C-alpha positions as a Python dict, from the first residue, in 0.01 Angstrom:
ca = {
    (1, 'X'): (0, 0, 0),
    (2, 'X'): (319, -188, -75),
    (3, 'X'): (533, -139, 261),
    (4, 'X'): (922, -61, 191),
    (5, 'X'): (1165, -277, 381),
    (6, 'X'): (1407, -72, 594),
    (7, 'X'): (1722, -173, 486),
    (8, 'X'): (1975, -210, 763),
    (9, 'X'): (2282, 18, 696),
    (10, 'X'): (2606, -162, 602),
    (11, 'X'): (2883, -163, 838),
    (12, 'X'): (3154, 60, 765),
    (13, 'X'): (3425, -172, 579),
    (14, 'X'): (3767, -20, 548),
    (15, 'X'): (3937, -47, 209),
    (16, 'X'): (4234, -221, 309),
    (17, 'X'): (4312, -510, 531),
    (18, 'X'): (4517, -452, 887),
    (19, 'X'): (4798, -580, 724),
    (20, 'X'): (4825, -331, 421),
    (21, 'X'): (4818, -66, 677),
    (22, 'X'): (5090, -232, 912),
    (23, 'X'): (5329, -207, 580),
    (24, 'X'): (5185, 138, 469),
    (25, 'X'): (5327, 246, 830),
    (26, 'X'): (5669, 87, 750),
    (27, 'X'): (5689, 234, 404),
    (28, 'X'): (5632, 580, 546),
    (29, 'X'): (5874, 541, 801),
    (30, 'X'): (6136, 403, 562),
    (31, 'X'): (6069, 721, 323),
    (32, 'X'): (6098, 954, 633),
    (33, 'X'): (6436, 777, 737),
    (34, 'X'): (6531, 860, 370),
    (35, 'X'): (6492, 1216, 426),
    (36, 'X'): (6634, 1235, 724),
    (37, 'X'): (6947, 1075, 598),
    (38, 'X'): (6975, 1397, 339),
    (39, 'X'): (6963, 1646, 635),
    (40, 'X'): (7287, 1809, 717),
    (41, 'X'): (7631, 1944, 554),
    (42, 'X'): (7553, 2298, 546),
    (43, 'X'): (7774, 2559, 592),
    (44, 'X'): (7733, 2818, 915),
    (45, 'X'): (7946, 3086, 661),
    (46, 'X'): (7791, 3152, 345),
    (47, 'X'): (8155, 3263, 190),
    (48, 'X'): (8287, 2874, 287),
    (49, 'X'): (8219, 2598, 76),
    (50, 'X'): (8167, 2266, 283),
    (51, 'X'): (8210, 1964, 80),
    (52, 'X'): (8025, 1751, 317),
    (53, 'X'): (7704, 1799, 101),
    (54, 'X'): (7848, 1564, -139),
    (55, 'X'): (7890, 1312, 112),
    (56, 'X'): (7789, 921, -2),
    (57, 'X'): (7500, 920, 270),
    (58, 'X'): (7335, 1238, 117),
    (59, 'X'): (7396, 1185, -250),
    (60, 'X'): (7368, 814, -270),
    (61, 'X'): (7228, 633, 11),
    (62, 'X'): (6940, 891, 128),
    (63, 'X'): (6785, 870, -218),
    (64, 'X'): (6799, 500, -259),
    (65, 'X'): (6613, 445, 115),
    (66, 'X'): (6338, 715, 21),
    (67, 'X'): (6309, 547, -324),
    (68, 'X'): (6265, 234, -157),
    (69, 'X'): (6026, 346, 96),
    (70, 'X'): (5819, 461, -220),
    (71, 'X'): (5786, 135, -367),
    (72, 'X'): (5762, -43, -52),
    (73, 'X'): (5441, 218, -38),
    (74, 'X'): (5324, 79, -385),
    (75, 'X'): (5351, -249, -283),
    (76, 'X'): (5153, -215, 24),
    (77, 'X'): (4856, -49, -136),
    (78, 'X'): (4860, -325, -456),
    (79, 'X'): (4882, -630, -197),
    (80, 'X'): (4577, -832, -164),
    (81, 'X'): (4505, -934, 176),
    (82, 'X'): (4544, -1321, 255),
    (83, 'X'): (4219, -1534, 306),
    (84, 'X'): (4338, -1581, 661),
    (85, 'X'): (4265, -1209, 730),
    (86, 'X'): (3962, -1151, 577),
    (87, 'X'): (3810, -1416, 792),
    (88, 'X'): (3878, -1264, 1117),
}
């Protein structure tokens, strides 16, 4: 009878390098900052209109920051790790 060789279990390998995870975390922080910039501008009295909801920060800056964060996350996912990172 032929004996089967026991295969050594392969060590768990993460799908990304450490650099990719760092970039992902930075991207998530940027997206959260964009959503935080959108907060506020409401009125305490529902019968009174508050024009602060249409400020530059909420209408223009916050969505651009959030969009940049999402683009940064896509970059972090697509980035190939450098050869130096793989050798460690």
